[in-house]
VEXLO-605463 format. One line per field, with one value per residue (C-alpha): chain; residue number from 1; x, y, z. Coordinates in nm, 3 decimals. Example, Ala and Ser with C-alpha at 12.3 -4.5 7.8 and 13.67 -1.06 7.14 Angstrom:
! VEXLO-605463
mol	c(A;A) .
seq	c(1;2) .
xx	c(1.230;1.367) .
yy	c(-0.450;-0.106) .
zz	c(0.780;0.714) .
! end
This chain:
! VEXLO-605463
mol	c(A;A;A;A;A;A;A;A;A;A;A;A;A;A;A;A;A;A;A;A;A;A;A;A;A;A;A;A;A;A;A;A;A;A;A;A;A;A;A;A;A;A;A;A;A;A;A;A;A;A;A;A;A;A;A;A;A;A;A;A;A;A;A;A;A;A;A;A;A;A;A;A;A;A;A;A;A;A;A;A;A;A;A;A;A;A;A;A;A;A;A;A;A;A;A;A;A;A;A;A;A;A;A;A;A;A;A;A;A;A;A;A;A;A;A;A;A;A;A;A;A;A;A;A;A;A;A;A;A;A;A;A;A;A;A;A;A;A;A;A;A;A;A;A;A;A;A;A;A;A;A;A;A;A;A;A;A;A;A;A;A;A;A;A;A;A;A;A;A;A;A;A;A;A;A;A;A;A;A;A;A;A;A;A;A;A;A;A;A;A;A;A;A;A;A;A;A;A;A;A;A;A;A;A;A;A;A;A;A;A;A;A;A;A;A;A;A;A;A;A;A;A;A;A;A;A;A;A;A;A;A;A;A;A;A;A;A;A;A;A;A;A;A;A;A;A;A;A;A;A;A;A;A;A;A;A;A;A;A;A;A;A;A;A;A;A;A;A;A;A;A;A;A;A;A;A;A;A;A;A;A;A;A;A;A;A;A;A;A;A;A;A;A;A;A;A;A;A;A;A;A;A;A;A;A;A;A;A;A;A;A;A;A;A;A;A;A;A;A;A;A;A;A;A;A;A;A;A;A;A;A) .
seq	c(1;2;3;4;5;6;7;8;9;10;11;12;13;14;15;16;17;18;19;20;21;22;23;24;25;26;27;28;29;30;31;32;33;34;35;36;37;38;39;40;41;42;43;44;45;46;47;48;49;50;51;52;53;54;55;56;57;58;59;60;61;62;63;64;65;66;67;68;69;70;71;72;73;74;75;76;77;78;79;80;81;82;83;84;85;86;87;88;89;90;91;92;93;94;95;96;97;98;99;100;101;102;103;104;105;106;107;108;109;110;111;112;113;114;115;116;117;118;119;120;121;122;123;124;125;126;127;128;129;130;131;132;133;134;135;136;137;138;139;140;141;142;143;144;145;146;147;148;149;150;151;152;153;154;155;156;157;158;159;160;161;162;163;164;165;166;167;168;169;170;171;172;173;174;175;176;177;178;179;180;181;182;183;184;185;186;187;188;189;190;191;192;193;194;195;196;197;198;199;200;201;202;203;204;205;206;207;208;209;210;211;212;213;214;215;216;217;218;219;220;221;222;223;224;225;226;227;228;229;230;231;232;233;234;235;236;237;238;239;240;241;242;243;244;245;246;247;248;249;250;251;252;253;254;255;256;257;258;259;260;261;262;263;264;265;266;267;268;269;270;271;272;273;274;275;276;277;278;279;280;281;282;283;284;285;286;287;288;289;290;291;292;293;294;295;296;297;298;299;300;301;302;303;304;305;306;307;308;309;310;311;312;313;314;315;316;317;318;319;320;321;322;323;324;325;326;327;328;329;330;331) .
xx	c(2.116;2.375;2.224;2.432;2.459;2.413;2.526;2.271;2.475;2.390;2.557;2.367;2.033;2.100;2.178;1.858;1.652;1.802;1.711;1.354;1.309;1.422;1.149;1.370;1.294;1.517;1.499;1.489;1.515;1.204;1.162;0.955;1.123;1.303;1.068;1.093;1.015;0.913;0.738;0.376;0.269;0.444;0.262;0.568;0.786;0.506;0.494;0.863;0.800;0.571;0.824;1.110;0.921;0.748;0.430;0.150;-0.132;-0.189;-0.277;-0.287;0.046;0.125;0.223;0.488;0.477;0.680;0.426;0.051;0.027;0.149;-0.087;-0.372;-0.281;-0.342;-0.634;-0.949;-0.852;-1.137;-1.087;-1.008;-0.742;-0.589;-0.606;-0.426;-0.175;-0.086;-0.046;0.144;0.310;0.581;0.556;0.444;0.080;-0.081;-0.420;-0.662;-0.848;-1.044;-0.827;-0.859;-0.985;-0.701;-0.422;-0.264;-0.159;-0.112;-0.394;-0.168;-0.086;-0.442;-0.538;-0.812;-0.982;-1.119;-0.897;-0.534;-0.307;-0.075;0.208;0.456;0.779;0.982;1.320;1.544;1.683;1.335;1.248;1.539;1.465;1.101;1.182;1.471;1.278;0.951;0.776;0.515;0.668;0.484;0.681;0.599;0.850;1.176;1.172;1.067;0.713;0.652;0.997;1.071;1.060;1.415;1.535;1.881;2.032;2.229;1.891;1.760;2.083;2.131;2.096;1.978;1.707;1.662;1.643;2.007;2.025;1.650;1.659;1.873;1.984;1.939;2.010;2.193;2.048;2.134;1.899;1.539;1.462;1.089;1.132;0.767;0.530;0.299;-0.027;-0.309;-0.632;-0.916;-1.111;-1.382;-1.751;-1.723;-1.585;-1.224;-1.131;-0.810;-0.695;-0.345;-0.180;0.178;0.419;0.167;-0.060;-0.418;-0.487;-0.281;-0.488;-0.810;-0.704;-0.645;-0.979;-1.172;-1.343;-1.267;-1.148;-1.362;-1.195;-1.236;-1.435;-1.219;-1.330;-1.481;-1.682;-1.523;-1.880;-1.976;-1.948;-1.922;-1.672;-1.357;-1.057;-0.686;-0.610;-0.688;-0.879;-1.211;-1.279;-1.452;-1.233;-1.144;-1.420;-1.551;-1.921;-1.956;-1.942;-1.578;-1.478;-1.121;-0.906;-1.098;-0.962;-1.238;-1.513;-1.866;-2.150;-2.157;-1.839;-1.524;-1.214;-0.905;-0.611;-0.263;0.016;-0.114;-0.480;-0.536;-0.885;-1.029;-0.751;-0.456;-0.265;0.055;0.082;0.429;0.310;0.516;0.374;0.535;0.365;0.032;0.069;0.127;-0.172;-0.422;-0.621;-0.636;-0.744;-1.015;-1.159;-1.164;-1.327;-1.586;-1.680;-1.791;-2.091;-2.040;-1.936;-1.561;-1.353;-0.971;-0.734;-0.524;-0.224;0.063;0.074;0.427;0.613;0.402;0.133;0.049;-0.026;-0.242;-0.435;-0.487;-0.641;-0.852;-0.993;-1.100;-1.259;-1.442;-1.549;-1.917;-2.021;-2.183;-2.558;-2.481;-2.488;-2.399;-2.060;-1.772;-1.758;-1.476;-1.358) .
yy	c(-1.005;-0.737;-0.422;-0.119;0.204;0.485;0.843;1.128;1.293;1.296;0.970;0.798;0.942;0.831;0.475;0.458;0.580;0.303;0.040;0.181;0.176;-0.197;-0.281;-0.291;-0.159;0.116;0.250;0.632;0.896;1.103;1.349;1.107;0.752;0.576;0.443;0.134;0.278;0.106;0.223;0.264;0.183;-0.144;-0.431;-0.671;-0.400;-0.322;-0.690;-0.687;-0.440;-0.689;-0.967;-0.772;-0.664;-0.992;-0.787;-1.014;-0.847;-0.629;-0.305;0.004;0.173;0.553;0.690;0.969;1.235;1.547;1.810;1.893;1.903;1.550;1.439;1.586;1.360;1.056;1.146;1.377;1.663;1.871;2.206;2.071;1.845;2.143;2.356;2.100;2.036;2.397;2.424;2.113;1.977;1.903;1.766;1.474;1.466;1.179;1.245;0.955;1.074;0.928;0.759;0.882;0.614;0.679;0.701;0.374;0.298;-0.069;-0.239;-0.373;-0.024;0.063;-0.297;-0.285;0.011;0.322;0.556;0.619;0.758;1.039;1.236;1.485;1.438;1.732;1.556;1.701;1.358;1.214;1.529;1.495;1.124;1.186;1.464;1.274;0.958;1.116;0.836;0.809;0.588;0.349;0.359;0.198;0.210;0.038;-0.229;-0.592;-0.599;-0.566;-0.426;-0.067;0.187;0.294;0.648;0.600;0.418;0.183;0.078;-0.020;-0.198;-0.415;-0.779;-0.883;-0.637;-0.450;-0.527;-0.577;-0.856;-0.825;-0.504;-0.353;-0.037;0.232;0.596;0.736;1.076;1.090;1.078;1.156;1.477;1.404;1.036;0.935;0.837;1.091;1.193;1.036;1.217;1.069;1.312;1.085;1.162;1.525;1.418;1.492;1.201;1.146;0.787;0.800;1.065;1.157;1.424;1.693;1.776;1.713;2.079;2.229;2.049;2.148;2.506;2.504;2.318;2.545;2.249;1.953;1.625;1.317;1.053;0.676;0.518;0.371;0.021;0.003;-0.315;-0.524;-0.576;-0.207;-0.081;0.282;0.240;0.440;0.221;0.216;0.012;-0.372;-0.334;-0.473;-0.849;-0.819;-0.589;-0.508;-0.766;-0.797;-0.774;-1.138;-1.413;-1.539;-1.893;-1.978;-2.307;-2.426;-2.725;-2.718;-2.484;-2.539;-2.487;-2.124;-2.024;-1.863;-2.039;-1.832;-2.081;-2.108;-2.344;-2.684;-2.572;-2.377;-2.228;-1.994;-1.748;-1.783;-1.594;-1.777;-2.082;-2.151;-2.118;-1.797;-1.618;-1.281;-1.305;-1.396;-1.093;-0.859;-0.990;-1.044;-0.718;-0.659;-1.022;-1.000;-0.692;-0.875;-1.176;-0.955;-0.795;-1.142;-1.120;-1.479;-1.635;-1.653;-1.939;-1.910;-2.209;-2.280;-2.073;-2.205;-2.032;-1.929;-1.616;-1.376;-1.654;-1.583;-1.208;-1.343;-1.565;-1.286;-1.066;-1.347;-1.450;-1.091;-1.079;-1.409;-1.310;-1.246;-0.896;-0.652;-0.747;-1.104;-1.375;-1.657;-1.824;-1.734;-1.958;-2.218;-2.504) .
zz	c(-0.267;-0.173;-0.031;-0.169;0.032;-0.219;-0.155;-0.199;-0.476;-0.836;-0.912;-0.617;-0.729;-1.083;-0.960;-0.752;-1.054;-1.255;-0.997;-0.962;-1.327;-1.320;-1.074;-0.767;-0.427;-0.285;0.073;0.080;0.353;0.440;0.718;0.903;0.866;0.588;0.341;0.114;-0.241;-0.553;-0.881;-0.776;-1.135;-1.147;-0.977;-0.967;-0.813;-0.540;-0.478;-0.401;-0.118;0.051;-0.009;0.135;0.445;0.517;0.539;0.676;0.480;0.174;0.345;0.127;0.085;0.092;-0.253;-0.241;-0.511;-0.579;-0.529;-0.516;-0.889;-0.919;-0.645;-0.861;-1.145;-0.937;-0.709;-0.706;-0.475;-0.335;-0.189;0.168;0.017;-0.175;0.131;0.347;0.065;0.037;0.413;0.492;0.169;0.138;0.493;0.738;0.623;0.427;0.271;0.179;-0.124;-0.419;-0.683;-1.040;-1.273;-1.520;-1.250;-1.359;-0.989;-0.925;-0.763;-0.499;-0.383;-0.307;-0.202;-0.463;-0.301;-0.480;-0.268;-0.252;0.029;-0.095;0.073;-0.055;0.150;0.260;0.285;0.011;-0.095;-0.134;-0.343;-0.566;-0.626;-0.710;-0.951;-1.111;-1.156;-1.255;-1.070;-0.811;-0.522;-0.304;0.014;0.350;0.624;0.534;0.803;0.840;0.921;1.299;1.372;1.478;1.198;1.072;1.106;0.968;0.672;0.910;1.064;0.708;0.602;0.920;0.805;1.161;1.234;0.902;0.528;0.446;0.185;0.105;-0.104;-0.380;-0.220;0.054;-0.005;0.303;0.368;0.732;1.039;0.985;1.147;1.244;1.339;1.365;1.077;0.903;1.017;0.808;0.735;0.523;0.314;0.180;0.141;0.259;0.594;0.737;0.969;1.155;1.085;1.243;1.455;1.333;1.246;1.201;1.510;1.470;1.606;1.326;1.066;1.233;1.229;0.849;0.792;1.035;1.185;1.416;1.259;1.316;1.532;1.523;1.801;2.091;2.012;1.647;1.564;1.282;1.144;1.147;0.785;0.896;1.167;1.061;1.025;0.945;0.642;0.673;1.003;0.892;0.898;0.558;0.361;-0.003;-0.108;-0.466;-0.513;-0.595;-0.344;-0.318;-0.208;-0.118;-0.119;-0.423;-0.618;-0.881;-0.983;-0.882;-1.136;-1.244;-1.054;-1.209;-1.090;-1.053;-1.057;-0.890;-0.989;-1.107;-1.074;-1.400;-1.362;-1.625;-1.530;-1.314;-1.056;-1.148;-1.358;-1.226;-0.857;-0.794;-0.492;-0.602;-0.950;-0.773;-0.528;-0.817;-1.009;-0.720;-0.706;-1.088;-1.149;-0.874;-1.048;-1.382;-1.214;-1.051;-1.380;-1.497;-1.252;-1.136;-0.797;-0.776;-0.649;-0.580;-0.580;-0.263;-0.209;0.012;0.358;0.321;0.241;0.030;0.023;0.383;0.273;-0.023;0.193;0.449;0.159;0.031;0.376;0.427;0.078;0.163;0.509;0.585;0.481;0.725;0.749;0.629;0.887;0.672;0.720;0.504;0.196;0.216;0.010) .
! end
């Protein structure tokens, strides 16, 4: 794939909108770092983010929207959320809030959780793109997983250390003025908790809330269900209610088998064995299977490319739950 450099003029914004509508991923400037954006309502497009980044696990992604009103169409915003939104949006603050049931956000964005991470970026190019496209954009940092976050279009487009050749385009909006990721605050269950320090000082957030933010413990236990965590940190994470068995080549009595490739099952992540299709369908299919109120088994997925991320997610879902000392179910 040839990665195009788009100018931030009307023609460049229009072309970026076309690519996003086609399900492509486009790197965009924000005031923090460049983000790799895709339509948050399109599961296949979101899977393309993971494929391009080589992301090792399906952690929840931050959804970028144009304003507080757009955020309210996706999430349930209490008074604390609206107060922080009015104070710091547009800006380098991400809020983790309850997801609306009718939001239509792809399950891969939230990693199957009932919460969503939302931000209103302040960068004028990001704002123009959000308003021109009319989309909510899932957008983690636009770098290969584990590499330094990019703060210029050249960082993104570099084929050796960036995403050049892996994504459709990058909009060159110049250097990012903040240069560090957004601050993440969780507003769940009546608690305001700092999940990640970033571009907005915690003290400024506390001043608006009129109370201190809760902080994660220095060394949270992976088996502690109340330990505050960044996305993907718990050993047992994003799990369905039903027991889940992985690397299954056939169903045991009473199990619902989710197939992949030549193993058909009652439903399949991808009959053709396509990891990208499987990634796009994973969380929604687990929800459907869980509603059947039967133990779930999942066929083996190759541990390559996106398959590694799928398996990471499945291992977490199959891991012993807090308070359960039984071994994780295997093949």
